[in-house]
LUMBA-231292 format. One line per 2 residues: number of its first residue (from 1); for each residue y, x, z of C-alpha. Coordinates in nm, 4 decimals, padded with zeros to 6 digits, always signed. Last residue first. Layout:
// residues N
NUM	Y:X:Z; ...
//
This chain:
// residues 399
399	-01.2528:-01.1027:-02.4295; -00.8939:-01.1911:-02.3359
397	-00.7410:-01.2272:-02.0431; -00.4615:-00.9532:-01.9789
395	-00.3625:-00.9381:-01.5859; -00.3504:-00.5194:-01.6090
393	-00.3020:-00.4667:-01.9725; +00.0248:-00.7155:-01.9485
391	+00.1135:-00.5752:-01.6025; +00.1216:-00.1736:-01.7202
389	+00.3614:-00.3181:-02.0018; +00.5540:-00.5031:-01.7616
387	+00.5657:-00.1421:-01.5083; +00.6892:+00.0435:-01.7893
385	+00.9965:-00.1821:-01.8869; +01.1134:-00.2139:-01.5292
383	+01.0238:+00.1514:-01.4588; +01.3003:+00.2495:-01.7420
381	+01.5547:-00.0282:-01.6095; +01.5247:+00.0442:-01.2308
379	+01.5519:+00.4816:-01.2702; +01.5587:+00.5471:-00.9265
377	+01.2643:+00.3944:-00.8306; +01.0245:+00.2109:-00.5319
375	+00.7245:+00.0377:-00.6890; +00.5363:-00.2821:-00.5831
373	+00.2278:-00.4568:-00.6017; +00.0381:-00.1175:-00.6391
371	-00.3274:-00.1836:-00.7301; -00.4643:+00.1345:-00.9574
369	-00.3138:+00.0192:-01.2629; +00.0143:-00.0419:-01.1048
367	+00.0354:+00.3098:-00.9397; -00.0564:+00.4577:-01.2409
365	+00.2198:+00.3330:-01.4654; +00.4971:+00.3848:-01.2240
363	+00.3208:+00.7720:-01.2122; +00.3857:+00.8046:-01.5906
361	+00.7170:+00.6568:-01.4964; +00.8129:+00.9618:-01.2472
359	+00.6799:+01.1700:-01.4705; +00.8573:+01.0695:-01.7713
357	+01.2075:+01.0872:-01.5845; +01.1478:+01.4195:-01.3819
355	+01.4661:+01.5913:-01.5245; +01.6822:+01.5413:-01.2452
353	+01.4122:+01.6932:-01.0018; +01.3644:+02.0108:-01.1666
351	+01.0270:+02.0440:-01.4308; +00.6961:+02.2703:-01.3974
349	+00.5388:+01.9298:-01.5252; +00.2922:+01.9310:-01.2266
347	+00.4735:+02.0372:-00.9626; +00.8209:+01.8608:-01.0610
345	+00.5438:+01.5547:-01.0199; +00.4680:+01.6594:-00.6907
343	+00.7910:+01.7117:-00.5978; +00.9065:+01.3335:-00.6182
341	+01.1347:+01.2149:-00.9302; +00.9904:+00.8473:-00.8191
339	+00.6688:+00.8650:-00.6321; +00.7204:+00.5497:-00.3657
337	+00.4232:+00.3334:-00.4651; +00.4262:+00.0279:-00.2526
335	+00.0841:-00.1746:-00.1513; +00.0757:-00.5483:-00.0979
333	-00.1527:-00.6186:+00.2241; -00.5279:-00.6828:+00.2485
331	-00.5710:-00.3192:+00.4667; -00.8682:-00.2257:+00.2046
329	-00.6274:-00.2666:-00.0473; -00.5211:+00.1256:+00.0304
327	-00.8708:+00.2327:-00.1581; -00.6382:+00.1095:-00.4612
325	-00.4336:+00.4611:-00.4614; -00.7374:+00.6839:-00.4903
323	-00.6094:+00.8681:-00.7860; -00.2427:+00.8361:-00.6307
321	-00.3738:+00.9584:-00.2917; -00.5585:+01.2906:-00.4907
319	-00.2249:+01.3290:-00.6908; -00.0415:+01.3540:-00.3393
317	-00.2530:+01.5942:-00.1757; -00.2674:+01.8381:-00.4558
315	+00.1711:+01.8091:-00.4346; +00.1306:+01.8623:-00.0454
313	+00.1505:+01.5836:+00.2174; +00.3349:+01.4976:+00.4960
311	+00.5613:+01.2265:+00.3552; +00.5421:+01.3427:-00.0088
309	+00.3836:+00.9846:-00.1561; +00.4017:+00.7957:+00.2039
307	+00.0654:+00.5820:+00.1792; +00.3295:+00.2506:+00.2063
305	+00.1541:-00.0763:+00.3073; +00.3687:-00.3367:+00.3489
303	+00.3639:-00.5783:+00.6566; +00.5072:-00.9046:+00.6870
301	+00.1287:-01.1657:+00.6433; -00.0239:-00.9216:+00.9258
299	+00.2387:-01.0659:+01.1394; +00.4376:-00.9007:+01.3513
297	+00.4560:-00.9297:+01.7782; +00.4467:-00.6323:+01.8872
295	+00.0699:-00.5477:+01.9460; +00.0973:-00.6651:+01.5453
293	+00.2765:-00.3917:+01.4004; +00.1484:-00.1725:+01.6681
291	-00.2123:-00.2317:+01.4953; -00.0773:-00.1605:+01.1962
289	+00.0410:+00.1326:+01.2831; -00.2798:+00.2518:+01.4287
287	-00.4372:+00.1262:+01.1230; -00.2226:+00.3723:+00.8685
285	-00.3561:+00.6688:+01.0790; -00.7187:+00.5979:+01.0256
283	-00.6812:+00.5034:+00.6524; -00.4768:+00.7962:+00.6078
281	-00.7504:+01.0185:+00.8141; -00.9987:+00.8813:+00.5747
279	-00.8268:+00.9212:+00.2902; -00.7185:+01.2900:+00.3709
277	-01.0785:+01.3844:+00.4722; -01.0155:+01.6554:+00.6928
275	-00.6322:+01.6551:+00.6793; -00.4108:+01.9797:+00.7622
273	-00.2903:+01.9955:+01.1751; +00.0743:+01.9035:+01.2473
271	+00.3566:+02.1172:+01.1265; +00.5893:+01.8711:+00.9763
269	+00.5579:+01.5426:+01.1517; +00.2935:+01.2858:+00.9545
267	+00.3204:+01.0425:+00.7354; +00.1999:+00.6799:+00.6085
265	+00.4745:+00.4397:+00.5618; +00.4650:+00.0791:+00.6809
263	+00.7045:-00.1437:+00.5485; +00.7842:-00.4392:+00.7548
261	+00.9531:-00.7657:+00.6607; +01.1630:-00.9368:+00.9001
259	+01.1036:-01.2137:+01.1870; +01.4025:-01.0782:+01.3589
257	+01.2050:-01.0035:+01.7054; +00.9177:-00.8851:+01.5354
255	+01.1442:-00.5839:+01.3165; +01.2803:-00.5698:+01.6589
253	+00.9573:-00.4866:+01.8826; +00.8587:-00.2706:+01.6269
251	+01.1762:-00.0494:+01.6038; +01.1207:+00.0225:+01.9794
249	+00.9029:+00.2769:+01.9941; +01.1262:+00.5194:+01.8012
247	+00.9458:+00.7691:+01.5251; +00.6003:+00.6389:+01.5334
245	+00.6064:+00.2657:+01.3795; +00.5126:+00.4511:+01.0493
243	+00.7911:+00.6657:+01.0425; +00.8879:+00.5844:+00.6852
241	+01.0035:+00.2396:+00.7791; +01.1341:+00.0241:+00.5287
239	+01.2886:-00.2644:+00.7122; +01.2959:-00.5967:+00.4801
237	+01.5576:-00.9032:+00.5061; +01.8803:-00.7641:+00.5360
235	+02.1828:-00.9656:+00.5970; +02.3992:-00.8279:+00.8543
233	+02.1675:-00.9238:+01.1627; +01.8886:-00.7664:+01.0285
231	+02.1344:-00.4593:+00.8972; +02.2232:-00.4233:+01.2896
229	+01.9184:-00.4313:+01.4650; +01.7608:-00.2268:+01.2058
227	+02.0225:+00.0348:+01.2849; +01.9219:-00.0166:+01.6274
225	+01.5324:+00.0419:+01.5915; +01.5711:+00.3623:+01.4248
223	+01.3076:+00.4225:+01.1574; +01.5447:+00.3459:+00.8452
221	+01.5351:+00.2607:+00.4668; +01.6938:-00.0917:+00.5006
219	+01.5566:-00.3500:+00.2190; +01.8070:-00.5932:+00.0645
217	+01.5934:-00.9114:-00.0824; +01.7608:-01.0172:-00.4075
215	+02.0641:-01.3118:-00.4113; +02.3391:-01.0874:-00.4714
213	+02.6956:-01.0926:-00.3403; +02.6957:-01.1922:+00.0215
211	+02.4497:-01.0033:+00.1311; +02.5680:-00.7271:-00.0589
209	+02.8666:-00.7007:+00.1132; +02.7032:-00.6786:+00.4684
207	+02.4427:-00.4611:+00.3790; +02.7038:-00.2037:+00.2082
205	+02.9365:-00.2346:+00.5225; +02.6035:-00.1327:+00.7301
203	+02.4853:+00.1215:+00.5468; +02.7122:+00.4437:+00.6166
201	+02.8598:+00.3149:+00.9036; +02.5221:+00.2979:+01.0819
199	+02.3941:+00.5847:+00.9243; +02.7130:+00.7677:+01.0969
197	+02.6481:+00.5729:+01.4303; +02.2644:+00.6732:+01.4571
195	+02.3899:+01.0129:+01.4191; +02.2650:+01.2160:+01.1295
193	+01.9262:+01.4181:+01.1368; +01.9380:+01.7428:+00.8718
191	+01.6612:+01.6929:+00.6211; +01.4449:+02.0010:+00.5668
189	+01.1695:+01.7588:+00.3436; +01.3697:+01.4762:+00.2079
187	+01.4473:+01.1933:+00.4804; +01.8072:+01.1566:+00.3584
185	+01.9509:+00.9348:+00.5722; +02.1758:+00.6179:+00.5221
183	+01.9263:+00.4390:+00.3033; +01.9258:+00.1296:+00.1108
181	+01.6657:-00.0530:-00.0850; +01.7108:-00.3121:-00.3038
179	+01.4468:-00.5523:-00.3871; +01.3889:-00.7252:-00.7419
177	+01.5289:-00.5102:-00.9868; +01.6170:-00.6209:-01.3347
175	+01.8847:-00.4301:-01.4616; +02.1390:-00.6436:-01.3596
173	+02.0574:-00.6253:-01.0407; +02.0715:-00.2520:-01.0654
171	+02.4185:-00.2769:-01.2102; +02.4925:-00.4772:-00.8985
169	+02.3436:-00.2089:-00.6643; +02.5159:+00.0592:-00.8493
167	+02.8541:-00.0989:-00.8632; +02.8155:-00.1846:-00.4395
165	+02.6865:+00.2172:-00.3835; +03.0708:+00.3627:-00.6017
163	+03.2158:+00.1251:-00.4274; +03.1047:+00.2164:-00.0665
161	+03.1140:+00.6074:-00.1545; +02.8181:+00.7522:-00.1002
159	+02.6387:+00.6713:-00.4556; +02.6350:+01.0055:-00.5950
157	+02.6202:+01.2422:-00.2549; +02.2592:+01.3021:-00.2952
155	+02.1214:+01.1557:-00.6340; +01.8014:+01.3437:-00.6280
153	+01.6910:+01.5460:-00.2563; +01.9140:+01.3176:-00.0170
151	+02.2235:+01.5297:+00.0952; +02.5417:+01.2975:+00.0746
149	+02.3890:+00.9655:+00.1650; +02.4477:+00.6647:+00.0251
147	+02.0919:+00.6160:-00.1150; +02.0274:+00.3379:-00.3670
145	+01.6356:+00.3407:-00.4303; +01.5462:-00.0119:-00.6556
143	+01.2670:-00.1781:-00.5798; +01.0930:-00.3436:-00.9124
141	+00.8131:-00.5820:-00.8111; +00.4717:-00.5590:-01.0236
139	+00.4172:-00.9283:-01.1375; +00.2276:-01.2409:-00.9817
137	+00.0950:-01.0435:-00.7098; +00.3985:-01.0566:-00.4413
135	+00.6501:-01.3612:-00.3821; +00.9293:-01.2577:-00.1233
133	+00.9841:-01.5228:+00.1537; +01.3473:-01.5927:+00.2935
131	+01.3608:-01.7545:+00.6885; +01.6879:-01.5215:+00.7464
129	+01.4358:-01.1918:+00.7706; +01.1176:-01.2170:+00.5670
127	+00.8199:-01.3617:+00.5085; +00.5662:-01.2065:+00.2001
125	+00.4623:-01.4405:-00.0552; +00.0876:-01.4465:-00.1968
123	-00.0773:-01.3903:-00.5518; -00.3579:-01.2011:-00.5653
121	-00.3497:-00.8399:-00.5258; -00.4768:-00.8156:-00.1846
119	-00.7353:-01.1074:-00.2206; -01.0453:-00.9348:-00.3505
117	-01.0128:-00.6283:-00.1420; -00.9312:-00.8151:+00.1543
115	-01.2108:-01.0014:+00.1586; -01.4729:-00.7334:+00.0944
113	-01.2879:-00.5382:+00.3602; -01.2851:-00.8584:+00.6086
111	-01.6835:-00.9341:+00.5314; -01.7237:-00.5674:+00.6452
109	-01.5132:-00.6082:+00.9747; -01.7265:-00.9493:+01.0628
107	-02.0510:-00.7415:+01.0131; -01.9757:-00.4494:+01.2271
105	-01.8572:-00.7193:+01.4843; -02.2159:-00.8479:+01.4410
103	-02.3818:-00.5525:+01.4880; -02.1750:-00.4985:+01.8879
101	-02.5244:-00.4152:+02.0385; -02.6425:-00.7653:+01.9608
99	-02.8272:-00.8509:+01.6159; -02.8091:-01.2167:+01.4503
97	-02.4808:-01.0798:+01.2502; -02.6630:-00.7904:+01.1530
95	-02.8871:-01.0039:+00.9170; -02.6145:-01.2319:+00.7761
93	-02.3720:-00.9464:+00.7004; -02.7037:-00.7410:+00.5123
91	-02.7468:-01.0649:+00.3105; -02.4118:-01.1095:+00.2109
89	-02.3485:-00.6864:+00.1290; -02.6366:-00.7197:-00.0672
87	-02.4796:-01.0090:-00.2790; -02.1586:-00.8357:-00.2992
85	-02.3773:-00.5433:-00.4498; -02.4237:-00.2260:-00.2780
83	-02.3749:+00.1276:-00.1523; -02.3136:+00.1481:+00.2036
81	-02.2166:+00.4647:+00.3420; -02.2258:+00.5295:+00.7151
79	-01.9978:+00.7656:+00.9402; -02.1888:+00.9385:+01.1873
77	-02.2667:+00.9162:+01.5767; -02.4068:+01.1021:+01.8940
75	-02.8001:+01.0525:+01.9263; -03.0194:+00.8094:+01.7572
73	-03.2617:+01.1108:+01.6680; -03.2871:+00.9106:+01.3114
71	-02.9396:+01.0429:+01.2249; -03.0191:+01.3900:+01.2058
69	-02.8565:+01.4400:+00.8940; -02.5440:+01.2042:+00.8250
67	-02.5971:+00.8777:+00.6961; -02.5845:+00.6937:+00.3396
65	-02.7208:+00.3519:+00.2935; -02.8511:+00.1813:-00.0513
63	-02.8824:-00.1697:-00.1120; -03.2283:-00.3568:-00.1889
61	-03.1841:-00.6116:+00.0874; -03.4273:-00.3991:+00.3024
59	-03.2312:-00.0993:+00.2567; -02.9071:-00.2797:+00.4086
57	-03.1212:-00.3643:+00.6916; -03.2876:+00.0016:+00.7417
55	-02.9461:+00.1755:+00.6895; -02.7709:-00.1031:+00.9298
53	-03.0395:-00.0230:+01.1993; -03.0390:+00.3367:+01.1846
51	-02.6019:+00.3175:+01.2324; -02.6619:+00.1582:+01.5102
49	-02.8633:+00.3870:+01.7242; -02.6308:+00.6666:+01.5147
47	-02.3121:+00.5410:+01.7156; -02.0440:+00.4120:+01.4141
45	-01.7867:+00.6657:+01.3681; -01.6408:+00.5381:+01.0619
43	-01.7889:+00.2557:+00.8428; -01.7674:+00.3741:+00.4235
41	-01.7931:+00.0943:+00.2289; -01.8992:+00.1276:-00.1277
39	-01.8760:-00.1788:-00.3929; -02.0841:-00.3359:-00.6707
37	-01.9856:-00.6667:-00.8624; -02.2616:-00.7990:-01.0794
35	-02.5212:-00.9102:-00.8292; -02.2323:-01.1387:-00.6957
33	-02.1624:-01.3138:-01.0398; -02.5142:-01.3669:-01.0638
31	-02.5026:-01.7093:-00.8452; -02.1925:-01.8184:-00.9911
29	-02.2412:-01.7928:-01.3717; -02.5896:-01.9002:-01.3186
27	-02.4623:-02.2255:-01.2188; -02.2132:-02.2399:-01.4682
25	-02.4692:-02.1766:-01.7469; -02.4311:-01.8432:-01.8625
23	-02.2853:-01.8408:-02.2556; -02.2568:-01.4614:-02.3135
21	-01.8529:-01.5051:-02.2154; -01.9260:-01.6865:-01.9133
19	-02.1023:-01.3818:-01.7601; -01.8488:-01.1464:-01.8595
17	-01.5790:-01.4029:-01.7264; -01.7679:-01.4465:-01.3708
15	-01.7797:-01.0488:-01.2872; -01.4254:-01.0653:-01.3873
13	-01.3684:-01.3203:-01.1269; -01.5595:-01.1286:-00.8781
11	-01.4005:-00.8059:-00.9019; -01.3502:-00.4888:-01.0603
9	-01.6091:-00.5166:-01.3964; -01.6666:-00.2500:-01.6607
7	-01.8558:-00.3409:-01.9324; -02.1333:-00.0325:-02.1173
5	-02.1819:-00.0956:-02.4100; -02.3720:-00.1757:-02.7031
3	-02.2008:-00.2450:-03.0452; -02.5170:-00.3205:-03.2615
1	-02.5644:+00.0863:-03.3096
//
């Protein structure tokens, strides 16, 4: 063997480096890079008459396209799975852009997807309330969990007293936290609802004091518009909504009015029907949440996507989401992963909630390598260290 081997490239930048490393000239590097990056794109629910055109055009460019059986009849609709290089997609979009019947819009959406994928983890900023900006993409950010509740699944009651909560927040800052996430109502499965007044009584005093004590952004874990409003006025910067804007119709308007950043979490209320294709279903449901946000006046740049590990998913489904986390870069927004100490870790390791540190740290590494820009964790110091190693590997540029 001469050291022959398969080379993996994840994006155009990596392809250009591989070409440059063998000594290709600059023109060749730029020309050939788009041929070295392969992508699969799934188009959902396309009318069969249009799917036939898309398939033929993709085949004519040298790519591949799969559709359901009997699509040739032109009746009904089908998903389309396109398989090709960036060059194939560029040529396909140019051809579809000349076509009528809505194909121009499909071409535009494909272009957006490819752009979002390349740019989702590029360094940038997320605008937050009070005119502040959250820098993302340069390294993995650590969001520290501060539950001021008596019944959260992992640390319920531990930080309920205001003095204990403030001390823990300051301790997390010392440990290198990038965002503090404060929650006043447990969201564990089967949790008890508390009144808006009780949630406010738990959270607002902590937000007010921390706003004067720390420089890191403050996030509030709530799906209630009134809690969000008061907390944003008290100094919070981000609203972390586990309801995907579906639990309180007024929340999006409050976030927009305060120009806050919004974490949109995928969730399904208990008792809803099971998933067909879990990733397809999640993409559609998150897409609707993003539309609700934009319709309310929230800028796309202010949105962070959380696939909602543990929310409306069983242990096996959570593992699938972890494995395919990178696909959520299709939204072009930073991905937040909240897997710390959750039940799927306990299911894999057969361990109770207070013995899941190693499992949680492994989830951090998997998340970072699969596209997470932010990880939400209980164990800040340990998580930051493992994220630094994952970042060093992910962003290494050696040959």
